[in-house]
C-alpha positions as CSV (number, residue, x, y, z in Angstrom):
1,M,49.2,-0.1,-33.2
2,K,48.7,2.5,-30.5
3,Q,46.2,4.3,-32.7
4,K,44.2,1.1,-33.2
5,W,43.9,0.5,-29.4
6,K,42.7,4.1,-28.9
7,S,40.0,3.5,-31.5
8,Y,38.9,0.3,-29.8
9,I,38.8,2.0,-26.4
10,T,36.8,4.9,-27.8
11,S,34.4,2.6,-29.4
12,A,34.0,0.5,-26.3
13,L,33.3,3.6,-24.2
14,F,30.8,4.9,-26.7
15,L,29.0,1.6,-26.7
16,S,29.0,1.5,-22.9
17,V,27.4,4.9,-22.7
18,I,24.7,3.9,-25.2
19,L,24.0,0.6,-23.3
20,L,23.9,2.5,-20.0
21,M,21.3,4.9,-21.4
22,L,19.2,2.1,-22.8
23,F,19.2,-0.1,-19.7
24,V,19.6,2.3,-16.7
25,P,16.7,4.7,-16.4
26,V,18.5,7.0,-14.0
27,A,21.4,7.4,-16.5
28,K,18.9,8.4,-19.3
29,A,17.1,10.8,-16.8
30,T,20.4,12.4,-16.0
31,V,21.2,13.0,-19.7
32,I,17.7,14.5,-20.3
33,Q,18.1,16.7,-17.2
34,G,21.4,18.0,-18.7
35,L,19.6,18.8,-21.9
36,M,16.9,20.7,-19.9
37,Q,19.6,22.8,-18.3
38,I,20.9,24.0,-21.6
39,G,17.4,25.0,-22.8
40,L,16.0,22.0,-24.5
41,F,12.6,20.6,-23.4
42,N,11.1,24.0,-22.5
43,P,7.3,23.6,-22.4
44,S,5.5,25.7,-25.0
45,V,2.4,27.4,-23.7
46,K,-0.5,28.7,-25.8
47,E,-2.5,31.8,-25.4
48,N,-6.0,30.4,-25.6
49,P,-7.2,27.5,-23.4
50,D,-9.3,24.6,-24.7
51,V,-12.8,24.1,-23.6
52,A,-13.3,22.2,-20.3
53,P,-13.7,18.4,-20.5
54,N,-17.4,17.4,-20.3
55,N,-17.7,15.9,-16.8
56,L,-14.9,17.1,-14.4
57,A,-16.7,15.5,-11.4
58,A,-16.2,12.0,-13.0
59,V,-12.4,12.5,-13.0
60,K,-11.2,11.4,-9.6
61,F,-7.9,10.9,-7.8
62,K,-7.1,9.3,-4.4
63,D,-4.3,10.3,-2.0
64,V,-2.3,8.0,0.2
65,N,-4.8,8.5,3.0
66,G,-7.7,7.4,0.9
67,K,-9.1,10.9,0.4
68,V,-10.7,11.2,-3.1
69,V,-10.8,14.5,-5.0
70,S,-12.4,15.2,-8.3
71,L,-11.4,17.9,-10.8
72,E,-14.8,19.4,-10.2
73,D,-13.9,19.8,-6.5
74,L,-10.9,21.9,-7.6
75,K,-12.7,24.2,-10.0
76,G,-11.7,27.8,-9.3
77,K,-8.1,26.7,-8.8
78,I,-5.2,26.2,-11.2
79,I,-4.5,22.5,-11.4
80,F,-1.0,21.2,-12.3
81,L,-1.7,17.5,-13.1
82,N,1.3,15.3,-13.9
83,F,1.1,11.6,-14.7
84,W,4.5,9.9,-14.0
85,A,6.1,6.6,-12.9
86,T,9.3,5.8,-11.0
87,W,10.6,3.6,-13.9
88,C,10.1,6.3,-16.5
89,P,13.4,8.2,-17.4
90,P,11.7,11.3,-18.8
91,C,9.5,11.5,-15.7
92,L,12.5,11.3,-13.4
93,A,14.3,13.9,-15.6
94,E,11.6,16.5,-15.2
95,M,10.8,15.8,-11.6
96,P,13.4,18.3,-10.2
97,S,11.8,21.1,-12.3
98,V,8.3,20.0,-11.2
99,N,9.6,20.2,-7.6
100,K,11.0,23.7,-8.1
101,L,7.6,24.8,-9.5
102,Y,5.9,23.2,-6.6
103,Q,8.2,24.9,-4.1
104,Q,7.4,28.2,-5.7
105,F,3.6,27.7,-5.5
106,K,3.0,25.3,-2.7
107,N,1.7,27.9,-0.3
108,D,-0.6,29.5,-2.9
109,E,-4.2,28.4,-2.3
110,D,-5.1,29.0,-6.0
111,V,-2.6,26.4,-7.3
112,V,-3.0,22.7,-6.7
113,F,-0.5,20.0,-7.7
114,L,-1.6,16.4,-8.4
115,L,1.3,14.1,-9.2
116,V,-0.4,10.9,-10.3
117,D,1.6,7.7,-10.1
118,A,0.7,5.7,-13.2
119,D,1.5,2.4,-11.5
120,S,-0.8,3.2,-8.5
121,D,1.9,2.1,-6.1
122,F,1.9,4.6,-3.2
123,A,4.8,2.8,-1.4
124,K,7.1,3.0,-4.4
125,A,6.2,6.5,-5.4
126,N,6.4,7.9,-1.9
127,A,9.7,6.1,-1.4
128,Y,11.1,7.9,-4.5
129,M,9.7,11.3,-3.2
130,S,11.3,10.7,0.2
131,R,14.7,9.6,-1.3
132,K,14.8,12.8,-3.4
133,Q,13.5,14.9,-0.5
134,Y,10.5,16.1,-2.5
135,Q,7.3,16.8,-0.6
136,M,4.9,16.9,-3.5
137,P,1.5,15.2,-3.1
138,V,1.2,11.8,-4.8
139,Y,-2.1,10.5,-6.0
140,N,-3.5,7.5,-7.8
141,V,-6.3,7.4,-10.4
142,A,-9.7,6.7,-8.7
143,S,-11.9,6.7,-11.8
144,S,-11.9,6.1,-15.5
145,M,-9.7,8.6,-17.3
146,P,-10.9,10.5,-20.4
147,E,-8.5,10.4,-23.3
148,I,-8.6,14.1,-23.5
149,I,-6.7,14.1,-20.1
150,F,-4.5,11.0,-20.4
151,K,-3.8,8.9,-23.4
152,G,-1.2,6.6,-21.7
153,S,2.1,8.4,-22.5
154,L,4.4,9.2,-19.7
155,P,5.0,11.8,-18.6
156,T,1.9,13.7,-19.4
157,T,1.2,17.1,-17.9
158,I,-2.0,19.1,-18.0
159,V,-2.7,22.5,-16.5
160,F,-6.3,23.5,-15.9
161,D,-7.2,27.1,-15.5
162,K,-9.6,28.4,-12.8
163,M,-12.6,27.7,-15.1
164,G,-11.6,24.0,-15.6
165,R,-10.3,24.5,-19.1
166,I,-7.2,22.8,-20.3
167,S,-4.6,25.6,-20.7
168,F,-1.6,23.3,-21.2
169,N,-1.3,19.7,-22.3
170,T,1.9,18.0,-23.2
171,E,3.4,14.5,-23.4
172,G,7.1,14.1,-22.7
173,A,9.6,15.7,-20.4
174,A,9.7,19.5,-19.9
175,N,11.4,22.0,-17.7
176,Y,8.6,23.4,-15.6
177,A,11.0,25.7,-13.6
178,S,11.6,27.8,-16.7
179,P,10.8,31.5,-16.4
180,K,8.4,31.2,-19.3
181,F,6.3,28.5,-17.6
182,I,6.4,30.2,-14.2
183,A,5.1,33.4,-16.0
184,F,2.4,31.3,-17.6
185,I,1.2,30.0,-14.1
186,K,1.3,33.6,-12.8
187,K,-0.8,34.8,-15.7
188,L,-3.4,32.1,-14.9
189,Q,-3.5,33.3,-11.3
190,Q,-4.6,36.8,-12.6
191,Q,-7.6,35.2,-14.3
192,K,-11.0,35.9,-12.9
193,N,-13.3,33.0,-12.2
């Protein structure tokens, strides 16, 4: 009889964990973060960048103060572009690693971070950043978005090299604080315009 109760309790706990992960985004984000810590979700970088999208000037983002910036304005810099949302567990899971990467490069004039809130809700996105004590810049989309840059999956991260070419493009959570990814950004810094 005792063995039967242990089985019921174990099953109930397992079911509770599954339901928690399904219905509580923060719980799912925590599990994904744990998997990142053990080495899963490391971004794979490639050696050769893709060609630059056709019209970088047409791709625009707006900050909380209303300042609009286009990708063309940032040509000559490395651009870390991340589409995310506060309700997206994989987005929340990767955010600590994005913040670590940002902290490492925030004073480097050659590296620009654009964290684009997919919901275009500055109040909610900035409240999340404040609550987590992140100081990364939040943007909203201010133009149509070519599919080569954003297909709609969250999170999506793109890194443009100094010539405006896509050097990294991935959908899904990744650990951007990994030594391999940091080395990738440093390699892009060595690039000549």
